[in-house]
C-alpha positions as a LaTeX table, in Angstrom:
\begin{tabular}{lrrr}
\hline
Residue & $x$ (\AA) & $y$ (\AA) & $z$ (\AA) \\
\hline
Met1 & $-28.01$ & 34.45 & 14.24 \\
Glu2 & $-31.00$ & 36.78 & 14.05 \\
Ser3 & $-32.73$ & 37.11 & 10.70 \\
Ser4 & $-31.73$ & 39.89 & 8.35 \\
Gly5 & $-33.86$ & 42.86 & 7.33 \\
Phe6 & $-34.43$ & 41.17 & 3.98 \\
Ala7 & $-37.16$ & 39.08 & 5.65 \\
Asp8 & $-39.24$ & 42.24 & 6.21 \\
Trp9 & $-37.97$ & 44.24 & 3.20 \\
Pro10 & $-37.28$ & 41.70 & 0.43 \\
Asp11 & $-36.95$ & 44.44 & $-2.22$ \\
Tyr12 & $-34.14$ & 46.28 & $-0.40$ \\
Arg13 & $-30.97$ & 46.36 & $-2.53$ \\
Val14 & $-27.41$ & 45.65 & $-1.49$ \\
Asp15 & $-25.47$ & 44.89 & $-4.66$ \\
Val16 & $-21.99$ & 43.42 & $-4.27$ \\
Arg17 & $-19.63$ & 43.23 & $-7.27$ \\
Arg18 & $-16.03$ & 42.09 & $-7.56$ \\
Ile19 & $-13.77$ & 44.79 & $-8.99$ \\
Arg20 & $-10.36$ & 44.23 & $-10.63$ \\
Asn21 & $-9.27$ & 47.87 & $-10.52$ \\
Leu22 & $-6.36$ & 48.81 & $-8.31$ \\
Val23 & $-7.75$ & 50.33 & $-5.10$ \\
Arg24 & $-5.41$ & 52.03 & $-2.63$ \\
Val25 & $-6.45$ & 53.37 & 0.80 \\
Leu26 & $-4.34$ & 56.07 & 2.47 \\
His27 & $-4.55$ & 57.83 & 5.82 \\
Asp28 & $-2.09$ & 60.60 & 6.74 \\
Asp29 & $-0.14$ & 59.67 & 3.58 \\
Arg30 & 0.40 & 56.11 & 4.79 \\
Val31 & $-0.87$ & 53.24 & 2.64 \\
Leu32 & $-3.29$ & 51.20 & 4.74 \\
Ala33 & $-4.39$ & 48.87 & 1.97 \\
Glu34 & $-3.80$ & 48.13 & $-1.69$ \\
Thr35 & $-5.63$ & 45.53 & $-3.75$ \\
Thr36 & $-6.89$ & 44.45 & $-7.15$ \\
Ala37 & $-9.53$ & 42.24 & $-5.51$ \\
Ser38 & $-11.94$ & 44.68 & $-3.85$ \\
Leu39 & $-15.71$ & 44.51 & $-3.69$ \\
Leu40 & $-17.87$ & 47.42 & $-4.77$ \\
Val41 & $-20.97$ & 47.58 & $-2.57$ \\
Ala42 & $-23.88$ & 49.73 & $-3.69$ \\
Glu43 & $-26.54$ & 49.77 & $-0.99$ \\
Gln44 & $-29.93$ & 51.39 & $-1.42$ \\
Asp45 & $-30.03$ & 54.83 & 0.25 \\
His46 & $-26.23$ & 54.77 & 0.81 \\
Gly47 & $-23.17$ & 55.82 & $-1.15$ \\
Ile48 & $-20.97$ & 53.21 & $-2.78$ \\
Val49 & $-18.27$ & 51.58 & $-0.66$ \\
Phe50 & $-15.16$ & 49.65 & $-1.67$ \\
Tyr51 & $-14.54$ & 46.69 & 0.63 \\
Ile52 & $-10.93$ & 45.54 & 0.76 \\
Pro53 & $-9.90$ & 41.92 & 1.45 \\
Val54 & $-8.36$ & 41.55 & 4.91 \\
Thr55 & $-5.32$ & 39.91 & 3.31 \\
Asp56 & $-4.51$ & 43.24 & 1.60 \\
Ile57 & $-4.76$ & 45.47 & 4.69 \\
Arg58 & $-1.87$ & 46.71 & 6.85 \\
Phe59 & $-3.18$ & 45.72 & 10.27 \\
Asp60 & 0.08 & 46.89 & 11.83 \\
Leu61 & $-1.30$ & 50.42 & 11.24 \\
Leu62 & $-4.82$ & 49.72 & 12.58 \\
Thr63 & $-6.31$ & 48.86 & 15.96 \\
Leu64 & $-9.62$ & 47.10 & 16.54 \\
Asp65 & $-11.96$ & 49.23 & 18.67 \\
Glu66 & $-13.09$ & 46.67 & 21.25 \\
Gln67 & $-15.89$ & 48.93 & 22.56 \\
Leu68 & $-17.64$ & 50.01 & 19.36 \\
Thr69 & $-20.12$ & 47.80 & 17.51 \\
Ser70 & $-23.32$ & 48.41 & 15.58 \\
Arg71 & $-25.90$ & 46.37 & 13.72 \\
Cys72 & $-27.01$ & 46.90 & 10.15 \\
Pro73 & $-30.31$ & 45.09 & 9.51 \\
Phe74 & $-29.08$ & 44.04 & 6.05 \\
Lys75 & $-25.42$ & 43.20 & 6.64 \\
Gly76 & $-25.15$ & 42.18 & 10.30 \\
Trp77 & $-23.02$ & 43.25 & 13.26 \\
Ala78 & $-20.10$ & 45.56 & 12.52 \\
Arg79 & $-16.91$ & 46.07 & 14.41 \\
Tyr80 & $-14.68$ & 49.08 & 13.84 \\
Trp81 & $-11.02$ & 49.81 & 13.15 \\
Arg82 & $-9.09$ & 52.98 & 13.89 \\
Pro83 & $-5.56$ & 54.10 & 13.07 \\
Thr84 & $-3.17$ & 53.08 & 15.81 \\
Gly85 & $-2.92$ & 56.02 & 18.22 \\
Ser86 & $-6.25$ & 57.57 & 17.19 \\
Asp87 & $-9.71$ & 57.42 & 18.74 \\
Glu88 & $-11.66$ & 57.94 & 15.50 \\
Pro89 & $-12.72$ & 54.83 & 13.58 \\
Ile90 & $-11.92$ & 54.90 & 9.87 \\
Ala91 & $-13.10$ & 51.42 & 8.86 \\
Trp92 & $-15.61$ & 48.72 & 9.68 \\
Glu93 & $-16.00$ & 45.01 & 9.16 \\
Tyr94 & $-18.90$ & 42.56 & 9.18 \\
His95 & $-17.14$ & 39.57 & 10.70 \\
Asp96 & $-20.18$ & 37.31 & 10.28 \\
Pro97 & $-22.44$ & 38.95 & 7.65 \\
Tyr98 & $-25.92$ & 37.78 & 6.81 \\
Pro99 & $-26.10$ & 35.13 & 4.05 \\
Glu100 & $-27.54$ & 37.61 & 1.53 \\
Val101 & $-24.27$ & 39.59 & 1.60 \\
Ala102 & $-21.87$ & 36.77 & 2.49 \\
Leu103 & $-19.32$ & 38.00 & $-0.07$ \\
Ile104 & $-18.31$ & 40.84 & 2.28 \\
Arg105 & $-16.97$ & 38.37 & 4.85 \\
Asp106 & $-13.22$ & 38.90 & 5.32 \\
His107 & $-13.43$ & 42.40 & 3.76 \\
Ile108 & $-13.23$ & 45.82 & 5.40 \\
Gly109 & $-14.93$ & 49.04 & 4.29 \\
Phe110 & $-13.34$ & 52.46 & 4.84 \\
Tyr111 & $-15.08$ & 55.77 & 5.52 \\
Gln112 & $-14.44$ & 57.76 & 2.36 \\
Asp113 & $-14.50$ & 61.04 & 4.27 \\
Arg114 & $-11.77$ & 59.84 & 6.68 \\
Val115 & $-9.32$ & 58.24 & 4.26 \\
Arg116 & $-8.15$ & 58.91 & 0.73 \\
Leu117 & $-9.13$ & 56.31 & $-1.85$ \\
Glu118 & $-7.21$ & 56.03 & $-5.09$ \\
Ile119 & $-8.80$ & 54.04 & $-7.89$ \\
Gly120 & $-6.57$ & 52.83 & $-10.69$ \\
Val121 & $-7.13$ & 50.80 & $-13.82$ \\
Ala122 & $-7.70$ & 47.09 & $-14.03$ \\
Asp123 & $-5.02$ & 44.96 & $-15.67$ \\
Pro124 & $-5.91$ & 44.18 & $-18.33$ \\
Ala125 & $-8.19$ & 47.22 & $-18.63$ \\
Val126 & $-10.64$ & 45.20 & $-20.72$ \\
Ser127 & $-11.00$ & 41.45 & $-20.69$ \\
Gly128 & $-12.30$ & 39.36 & $-23.53$ \\
Leu129 & $-11.44$ & 39.42 & $-27.22$ \\
Arg130 & $-8.63$ & 41.69 & $-28.26$ \\
His131 & $-8.62$ & 43.62 & $-31.51$ \\
Arg132 & $-6.35$ & 42.06 & $-34.09$ \\
Pro133 & $-4.38$ & 44.43 & $-36.31$ \\
Glu134 & $-5.14$ & 44.07 & $-40.02$ \\
\hline
\end{tabular}
């Protein structure tokens, strides 16, 4: 595996956080994914992206685009997914991400301008100590 861009730009930020909120992904009013185990990725000079675990994605509604790949110097090689019957990719996956962002392995990101994302509350909404009534 080639080295990541972090070797040349060690201060570049790609922050990955686990999120417990309900995240639902829809395309043409069909639910493509629904999870309470997404990752929120905030990359320098990019918008935030929710990455959904592959176990929570309806792959019966998606087709892997065998021809389209690209390389991000900070995340690795991406492959792309499109709705079955469409030519436009709506999602991407880093099948073998660089070690610095290894948490995104087995997760897929969706283009927010090509799908509808619904963000719900976490359950419980707040973890930790609960207020006791007096």
